[in-house]
C-alpha positions, 0 to 999 in steps of 0.5 A, a space after each residue: 440617140 447620141 451615146 453618153 459622154 464619160 468623165 474622168 475623175 482624177 484625184 490628186 495629193 495636192 492640198 491647195 486650190 492654187 496648186 490644183 488649178 496650176 495642174 489643171 492648166 498644165 494638163 490643158 497645155 500639154 494635152 489640149 491637142 487631143 480632141 477627145 478631152 473637153 478641158 473647157 469643162 474642167 471643175 475642181 473640188 475638195 475630196 470631201 466636198 465633190 458636190 461643190 465644184 470650182 470651174 477653172 476655164 471660161 470657155 465661152 464660144 467665140 464665134 467660130 474662131 474657138 473658145 475662151 481659154 482665159 480663167 473662169 470669171 476673168 476681167 475683161 473680154 474673152 480671148 483664144 490666146 492664154 493670158 499668162 498674167 490671168 493665172 498668177 497667185 490668187 486665182 481663181 477669185 473667191 476660191 472659198 466659194 465655187 463658181 457657177 457655170 458662167 457664160 461671157 
């Protein structure tokens, strides 16, 4: 039997989805080398609506070369290289509607 994984719920003082998304990206960029962290499963929620979650990263498996590092619901093909243009203002698309867990 495999041991259960644990989740860290990390509240912030940020008040916009764009700001907290930028923080999630910065945390992945600075701590992404730690194999004990699974940033592909990162989701965001408002403090009083934690059951409505917005996925941050696509994270689709890319045939043995890693996982997609582009934003969830990105346009075009998946990629292991970060496309900084994908994180410009306005991401994620339809921020008022949490995305479902999707696959590419």
